[in-house]
TORNU-988297 format. One record per residue (C-alpha): residue number from 1; x, y, z. Coordinates in steps of 0.2 Angstrom, whole numbers. Example, Ala and Ser with C-alpha at 12.3 -4.5 7.8 and 13.67 -1.06 7.14 Angstrom:
residues 2
[1, [62, -22, 39]]
[2, [68, -5, 36]]
This chain:
residues 255
[1, [61, 175, 233]]
[2, [50, 183, 217]]
[3, [36, 172, 210]]
[4, [40, 171, 190]]
[5, [28, 181, 177]]
[6, [18, 170, 168]]
[7, [27, 166, 151]]
[8, [18, 174, 138]]
[9, [7, 165, 125]]
[10, [16, 156, 110]]
[11, [10, 165, 93]]
[12, [0, 151, 86]]
[13, [10, 154, 71]]
[14, [26, 148, 80]]
[15, [18, 132, 84]]
[16, [24, 118, 74]]
[17, [10, 108, 65]]
[18, [11, 92, 53]]
[19, [3, 94, 38]]
[20, [6, 82, 22]]
[21, [20, 84, 9]]
[22, [20, 89, -7]]
[23, [32, 85, -20]]
[24, [43, 92, -34]]
[25, [45, 77, -43]]
[26, [34, 62, -46]]
[27, [51, 52, -42]]
[28, [50, 62, -26]]
[29, [32, 56, -22]]
[30, [35, 41, -27]]
[31, [48, 38, -15]]
[32, [36, 44, -2]]
[33, [23, 33, -4]]
[34, [35, 17, -5]]
[35, [41, 22, 14]]
[36, [23, 26, 20]]
[37, [18, 9, 12]]
[38, [33, 0, 20]]
[39, [30, 9, 37]]
[40, [11, 3, 38]]
[41, [13, -13, 36]]
[42, [29, -14, 46]]
[43, [13, -7, 59]]
[44, [-1, -18, 54]]
[45, [10, -33, 56]]
[46, [15, -25, 73]]
[47, [-5, -25, 79]]
[48, [-7, -42, 72]]
[49, [-15, -38, 58]]
[50, [-10, -51, 46]]
[51, [-14, -70, 41]]
[52, [-2, -82, 35]]
[53, [-1, -75, 15]]
[54, [-16, -64, 16]]
[55, [-17, -46, 19]]
[56, [-13, -31, 6]]
[57, [-11, -14, 6]]
[58, [-9, -4, -11]]
[59, [-2, 13, -14]]
[60, [-4, 21, -33]]
[61, [11, 27, -42]]
[62, [11, 44, -44]]
[63, [15, 43, -63]]
[64, [13, 26, -72]]
[65, [-6, 24, -75]]
[66, [-15, 8, -70]]
[67, [0, 2, -59]]
[68, [1, 1, -39]]
[69, [14, -4, -27]]
[70, [8, -18, -15]]
[71, [18, -29, -3]]
[72, [24, -47, -11]]
[73, [17, -63, -8]]
[74, [25, -74, 5]]
[75, [32, -61, 15]]
[76, [28, -54, 34]]
[77, [23, -38, 35]]
[78, [35, -34, 50]]
[79, [51, -38, 40]]
[80, [48, -28, 23]]
[81, [56, -13, 18]]
[82, [53, -2, 3]]
[83, [66, -12, -8]]
[84, [53, -26, -5]]
[85, [38, -18, -11]]
[86, [32, -24, -30]]
[87, [25, -10, -46]]
[88, [10, -22, -53]]
[89, [0, -17, -67]]
[90, [-19, -18, -66]]
[91, [-20, -35, -77]]
[92, [-9, -41, -60]]
[93, [10, -40, -71]]
[94, [23, -38, -60]]
[95, [32, -21, -69]]
[96, [45, -19, -54]]
[97, [50, -31, -41]]
[98, [60, -48, -39]]
[99, [44, -58, -31]]
[100, [26, -67, -34]]
[101, [11, -55, -32]]
[102, [-3, -64, -26]]
[103, [-15, -61, -40]]
[104, [-29, -67, -34]]
[105, [-30, -54, -20]]
[106, [-22, -38, -29]]
[107, [-35, -39, -40]]
[108, [-47, -32, -29]]
[109, [-36, -20, -26]]
[110, [-33, -15, -43]]
[111, [-53, -15, -46]]
[112, [-56, -4, -34]]
[113, [-42, 11, -40]]
[114, [-47, 8, -58]]
[115, [-65, 13, -50]]
[116, [-58, 26, -38]]
[117, [-45, 39, -49]]
[118, [-44, 49, -30]]
[119, [-39, 35, -20]]
[120, [-22, 35, -18]]
[121, [-21, 19, -6]]
[122, [-32, 3, -1]]
[123, [-30, -9, 13]]
[124, [-38, -25, 14]]
[125, [-30, -38, 28]]
[126, [-37, -48, 40]]
[127, [-40, -43, 59]]
[128, [-51, -49, 72]]
[129, [-66, -38, 78]]
[130, [-68, -34, 58]]
[131, [-70, -51, 52]]
[132, [-81, -54, 67]]
[133, [-93, -38, 63]]
[134, [-91, -46, 46]]
[135, [-98, -62, 50]]
[136, [-112, -54, 58]]
[137, [-116, -46, 42]]
[138, [-117, -28, 49]]
[139, [-111, -12, 47]]
[140, [-100, -1, 61]]
[141, [-114, 7, 72]]
[142, [-113, 24, 80]]
[143, [-108, 20, 99]]
[144, [-92, 30, 103]]
[145, [-87, 47, 95]]
[146, [-73, 36, 83]]
[147, [-84, 23, 78]]
[148, [-95, 42, 69]]
[149, [-80, 44, 55]]
[150, [-90, 28, 47]]
[151, [-108, 34, 50]]
[152, [-116, 34, 34]]
[153, [-97, 34, 25]]
[154, [-95, 13, 22]]
[155, [-105, 0, 16]]
[156, [-111, -18, 18]]
[157, [-107, -32, 2]]
[158, [-122, -43, 12]]
[159, [-115, -57, 4]]
[160, [-100, -68, 0]]
[161, [-88, -62, -13]]
[162, [-73, -70, -19]]
[163, [-57, -63, -26]]
[164, [-67, -68, -43]]
[165, [-79, -53, -39]]
[166, [-67, -40, -38]]
[167, [-78, -27, -48]]
[168, [-93, -32, -39]]
[169, [-83, -27, -22]]
[170, [-76, -10, -31]]
[171, [-94, -7, -34]]
[172, [-100, -11, -16]]
[173, [-88, 1, -11]]
[174, [-95, 16, -19]]
[175, [-91, 32, -14]]
[176, [-85, 29, 2]]
[177, [-72, 27, 16]]
[178, [-75, 8, 21]]
[179, [-82, -6, 17]]
[180, [-89, -23, 28]]
[181, [-88, -37, 17]]
[182, [-100, -50, 26]]
[183, [-89, -67, 30]]
[184, [-72, -58, 28]]
[185, [-66, -44, 35]]
[186, [-64, -23, 31]]
[187, [-57, -14, 17]]
[188, [-53, 5, 18]]
[189, [-47, 16, 6]]
[190, [-42, 34, 7]]
[191, [-29, 49, -2]]
[192, [-14, 44, 5]]
[193, [-7, 28, 13]]
[194, [-8, 35, 30]]
[195, [-27, 39, 29]]
[196, [-31, 21, 21]]
[197, [-19, 13, 35]]
[198, [-28, 25, 50]]
[199, [-45, 20, 42]]
[200, [-43, 0, 43]]
[201, [-37, 4, 62]]
[202, [-51, 15, 68]]
[203, [-61, 3, 59]]
[204, [-56, -13, 67]]
[205, [-57, -3, 84]]
[206, [-74, 3, 82]]
[207, [-79, -17, 80]]
[208, [-71, -21, 93]]
[209, [-80, -9, 106]]
[210, [-96, -12, 96]]
[211, [-96, -32, 101]]
[212, [-88, -29, 117]]
[213, [-104, -17, 121]]
[214, [-114, -30, 113]]
[215, [-109, -43, 124]]
[216, [-110, -32, 140]]
[217, [-127, -26, 135]]
[218, [-138, -16, 124]]
[219, [-125, 1, 117]]
[220, [-135, 17, 117]]
[221, [-132, 24, 99]]
[222, [-127, 44, 95]]
[223, [-142, 51, 87]]
[224, [-141, 55, 69]]
[225, [-138, 73, 70]]
[226, [-124, 71, 82]]
[227, [-116, 57, 71]]
[228, [-118, 67, 54]]
[229, [-109, 83, 65]]
[230, [-94, 73, 72]]
[231, [-91, 62, 56]]
[232, [-90, 82, 48]]
[233, [-77, 84, 61]]
[234, [-66, 70, 63]]
[235, [-72, 62, 46]]
[236, [-58, 68, 34]]
[237, [-44, 59, 26]]
[238, [-33, 72, 32]]
[239, [-40, 67, 52]]
[240, [-37, 50, 48]]
[241, [-18, 57, 40]]
[242, [-14, 66, 56]]
[243, [-20, 52, 68]]
[244, [-7, 38, 60]]
[245, [10, 49, 62]]
[246, [11, 45, 77]]
[247, [7, 27, 75]]
[248, [20, 26, 59]]
[249, [31, 36, 70]]
[250, [33, 24, 85]]
[251, [34, 10, 71]]
[252, [51, 18, 61]]
[253, [60, 22, 82]]
[254, [59, 4, 85]]
[255, [64, -1, 68]]
């Protein structure tokens, strides 16, 4: 039997590669953001990143100034769809929806959104390893390639801050993608809902590895030069968006 010839290489331009979508109208973009926000909430619920009524993900409305979509108070992440989301203004008033919003918790999101006009989404919810790292009052260390995405691109608010300290929390975040809130946990932002969610998941996993490594011995840090180079390669919001797609696809396929 004659050997089959090796297939010719497929031209690169014919290979599929997803990119963030573009929209013709604000209405289309709003519908997409709400759909992604609901998907991210279900994903975070599946991962166990909620605790009672705590935890919120917010997304800036593409048209209405100082208005944001957010999950309602007292509803399980896993049960939410786009139709359940609330449109809330920067003062915590519900503009669209049928349920209450946790105004104290939302105040932090609103402050971050106002301080960072280019940020589309903010994630602040409960996950065990991020909270453990926050209890130690530590930053994410460059002990793995994945952790380097946060190298010199996240901050620590090294004092306990409640919801009444929303502006101080937003100021502590500064220009970075993530914030460790001492004795509380993690907060992340992104230029899409997908990116903000991925940074939260990635930060939680980085905290987990860091704590496991410490329990086993002394972790070896990646050098400054290599950590910066790795962050520049893998630390963009576009990279975060791409990383989140398989997770959201898996959630959609089982919803």
